VEXDREN-2710 file (C-alpha; in Angstrom, 1 decimal):
% VEXDREN-2710
k/r/px/py/pz
1/UNK/-22.0/52.2/11.4
2/UNK/-19.2/50.4/13.2
3/UNK/-17.8/47.1/11.6
4/UNK/-15.6/44.7/13.6
5/UNK/-13.2/42.9/11.7
6/UNK/-13.7/39.0/12.0
7/UNK/-10.7/36.6/11.5
8/UNK/-10.6/34.9/8.2
9/UNK/-11.7/31.3/8.8
10/UNK/-10.2/28.8/6.8
11/UNK/-9.5/24.8/7.0
12/UNK/-6.6/22.6/7.5
13/UNK/-5.8/19.9/5.1
14/UNK/-3.4/17.2/4.6
15/UNK/-2.4/15.6/1.2
16/UNK/-0.3/12.8/0.8
17/UNK/1.0/12.1/-2.7
18/UNK/2.9/9.3/-4.2
19/UNK/5.8/9.6/-6.7
20/UNK/7.0/7.0/-9.1
21/UNK/9.5/4.9/-7.6
22/UNK/12.3/5.7/-10.1
23/UNK/11.6/9.3/-9.8
24/UNK/14.7/11.5/-10.1
25/UNK/15.5/14.7/-7.7
26/UNK/14.8/17.2/-10.2
27/UNK/11.2/16.2/-11.1
28/UNK/10.4/15.7/-7.4
29/UNK/11.2/19.6/-7.0
30/UNK/9.0/20.6/-9.6
31/UNK/6.2/18.7/-7.9
32/UNK/7.3/20.2/-4.7
33/UNK/7.7/23.6/-5.9
34/UNK/4.3/23.5/-7.9
35/UNK/2.5/22.5/-5.0
36/UNK/4.0/25.6/-3.0
37/UNK/2.9/27.9/-5.8
38/UNK/-0.5/26.8/-5.9
39/UNK/-1.1/27.2/-2.0
40/UNK/0.2/30.8/-2.3
41/UNK/-1.5/31.5/-5.3
42/UNK/-4.9/30.5/-3.5
43/UNK/-4.1/32.5/-0.5
44/UNK/-3.1/29.4/1.7
45/UNK/-0.3/28.8/4.3
46/UNK/1.8/25.6/4.0
47/UNK/2.3/24.3/7.3
48/UNK/4.5/21.2/7.2
49/UNK/6.1/19.1/4.3
50/UNK/7.4/15.9/4.9
51/UNK/9.3/13.4/2.2
52/UNK/8.7/9.8/3.6
53/UNK/10.7/7.9/1.1
54/UNK/10.1/5.0/-0.9
55/UNK/7.8/2.6/0.4
56/UNK/5.8/-0.7/-0.6
57/UNK/2.4/0.2/-2.1
58/UNK/-0.4/-1.8/-0.9
59/UNK/-1.3/-2.8/-4.4
60/UNK/0.3/-2.2/-7.5
61/UNK/-0.6/1.2/-9.2
62/UNK/0.2/1.2/-12.9
63/UNK/2.6/-1.5/-12.7
64/UNK/4.5/-0.2/-9.9
65/UNK/4.9/-2.1/-6.5
66/UNK/6.8/0.7/-4.3
67/UNK/6.5/4.6/-4.6
68/UNK/7.9/7.7/-3.0
69/UNK/5.6/9.2/-0.3
70/UNK/5.4/13.2/0.5
71/UNK/3.3/14.5/3.2
72/UNK/1.7/18.2/2.8
73/UNK/-0.1/19.9/5.7
74/UNK/-1.6/23.3/4.5
75/UNK/-4.4/25.9/5.3
76/UNK/-6.9/27.5/3.1
77/UNK/-10.1/27.6/1.7
78/UNK/-12.1/24.9/-0.1
79/UNK/-10.9/26.1/-3.5
80/UNK/-7.4/25.4/-2.7
81/UNK/-8.0/21.7/-2.4
82/UNK/-9.5/21.2/-5.9
83/UNK/-6.8/23.4/-7.5
84/UNK/-3.9/21.4/-5.6
85/UNK/-5.5/18.1/-7.3
86/UNK/-5.9/19.2/-10.4
87/UNK/-2.2/20.1/-10.6
88/UNK/-1.3/16.9/-9.0
89/UNK/-3.3/15.1/-11.8
90/UNK/-1.4/16.8/-14.3
91/UNK/1.9/15.4/-13.1
92/UNK/3.2/12.5/-14.7
93/UNK/5.3/11.7/-12.0
94/UNK/2.5/11.6/-9.3
95/UNK/0.9/8.0/-9.1
96/UNK/-1.7/8.9/-6.7
97/UNK/-2.8/11.3/-4.2
98/UNK/-5.7/11.8/-1.2
99/UNK/-6.4/14.8/0.7
100/UNK/-8.1/14.7/4.3
101/UNK/-9.7/17.6/6.2
102/UNK/-8.3/17.7/9.3
103/UNK/-10.0/20.9/11.2
104/UNK/-12.8/22.5/10.2
105/UNK/-12.3/26.1/11.5
106/UNK/-8.9/27.4/11.7
107/UNK/-8.2/31.0/12.7
108/UNK/-6.0/31.9/9.5
109/UNK/-4.3/34.8/10.9
110/UNK/-3.1/32.6/14.3
111/UNK/-1.4/29.8/12.1
112/UNK/2.3/30.3/12.6
113/UNK/4.7/28.5/10.1
114/UNK/8.1/27.1/11.2
115/UNK/10.5/27.9/8.2
116/UNK/12.2/24.6/8.8
117/UNK/8.8/22.5/8.7
118/UNK/7.9/23.8/5.2
119/UNK/11.5/23.5/3.7
120/UNK/11.1/21.3/0.8
121/UNK/13.9/18.7/1.1
122/UNK/16.0/17.6/-2.2
123/UNK/14.9/14.0/-2.7
124/UNK/17.7/12.1/-3.0
125/UNK/17.1/8.1/-3.2
126/UNK/19.6/5.5/-3.8
127/UNK/18.7/3.5/-6.9
128/UNK/16.4/0.7/-6.4
129/UNK/17.2/-2.6/-7.6
130/UNK/13.9/-3.9/-9.0
131/UNK/13.1/-7.7/-7.7
132/UNK/12.6/-9.9/-10.8
133/UNK/9.5/-12.2/-10.7
134/UNK/10.3/-15.6/-12.3
135/UNK/8.1/-16.6/-15.2
136/UNK/6.8/-19.5/-13.2
137/UNK/5.9/-17.4/-10.1
138/UNK/3.9/-14.8/-12.6
139/UNK/2.1/-17.5/-13.9
140/UNK/1.1/-18.6/-10.9
141/UNK/2.9/-22.3/-10.9
142/UNK/4.9/-22.0/-7.8
143/UNK/3.9/-21.7/-4.2
144/UNK/3.5/-18.1/-3.8
145/UNK/3.3/-18.3/0.3
146/UNK/1.5/-15.7/2.4
147/UNK/2.1/-12.5/0.0
148/UNK/0.2/-14.1/-2.8
149/UNK/-3.2/-12.4/-3.5
150/UNK/-6.3/-13.7/-1.7
151/UNK/-7.7/-15.5/-4.9
152/UNK/-4.3/-17.7/-5.0
153/UNK/-4.5/-18.5/-1.4
154/UNK/-8.2/-19.7/-1.5
155/UNK/-7.4/-21.6/-4.6
156/UNK/-4.8/-23.5/-2.8
157/UNK/-6.7/-24.1/0.6
158/UNK/-9.9/-25.5/-1.6
159/UNK/-7.3/-27.8/-3.3
160/UNK/-5.7/-28.6/0.0
161/UNK/-9.3/-29.7/1.2
162/UNK/-9.4/-32.4/-1.5
163/UNK/-6.0/-33.5/-1.0
164/UNK/-6.6/-34.5/2.4
165/UNK/-8.8/-37.4/1.7
166/UNK/-10.4/-38.0/5.0
167/UNK/-13.9/-39.1/3.7
168/UNK/-12.6/-40.9/0.7
169/UNK/-11.5/-44.3/0.9
170/UNK/-9.2/-45.9/-1.8
171/UNK/-8.1/-49.3/-2.1
172/UNK/-4.6/-48.7/-0.7
173/UNK/-6.2/-47.0/2.5
174/UNK/-8.3/-50.2/3.1
175/UNK/-5.5/-52.4/2.7
176/UNK/-3.3/-50.1/5.2
177/UNK/-6.4/-50.6/7.5
178/UNK/-6.6/-54.2/7.1
179/UNK/-2.7/-54.6/7.6
180/UNK/-2.7/-52.5/10.7
181/UNK/-5.5/-54.9/12.1
182/UNK/-3.8/-57.9/11.2
183/UNK/-0.6/-57.1/12.8
184/UNK/-2.5/-56.3/16.1
185/UNK/-4.5/-59.5/15.9
186/UNK/-3.0/-62.9/17.3
187/UNK/-2.3/-65.3/14.9
188/UNK/-4.4/-68.5/14.7
189/UNK/-2.8/-71.9/14.3
190/UNK/-2.6/-72.8/10.8
191/UNK/-2.6/-69.1/9.5
192/UNK/0.7/-67.4/8.5
193/UNK/3.7/-68.9/7.5
194/UNK/3.9/-72.7/6.4
195/UNK/5.5/-75.0/8.4
END
């Protein structure tokens, strides 16, 4: 009986995780080393690691408006993803993470790893100056502009619709119209100023 060795089939995944914006380099390195440890322990291979830096979040997460994005690409079996996400969930500095399957069938032996691509870079970020929001703006008392939440913009649009007053006639608007008509019509004798 002759058995042919088939190549080990794995899957390729990408994970992006977001660290707190005020994370120090040592805490970020701790998370990165934990990821490398999990991938090797679960018989996977790291393919690429990129630190994207501090970026604005789409919506506040745990009262943070910005976060430090890190991208990781790796190859492994399905159990690797659940173990990696479990470890990310245990880290206090990780705000959010998401994993995506990029390729279904990958020949594990054929995957080549460039050592420069998987080298974890020490995360050195300048301290960020937090923008202070005025109390009036936080309470919604100021015009918040296009960056405002949709509910604020819709409320302002509804208020603008009532403020137009096109279909509402007030005594002032009638007198304005009457004045305009009177100015355009020629004056008759005996009307107007006394002689």
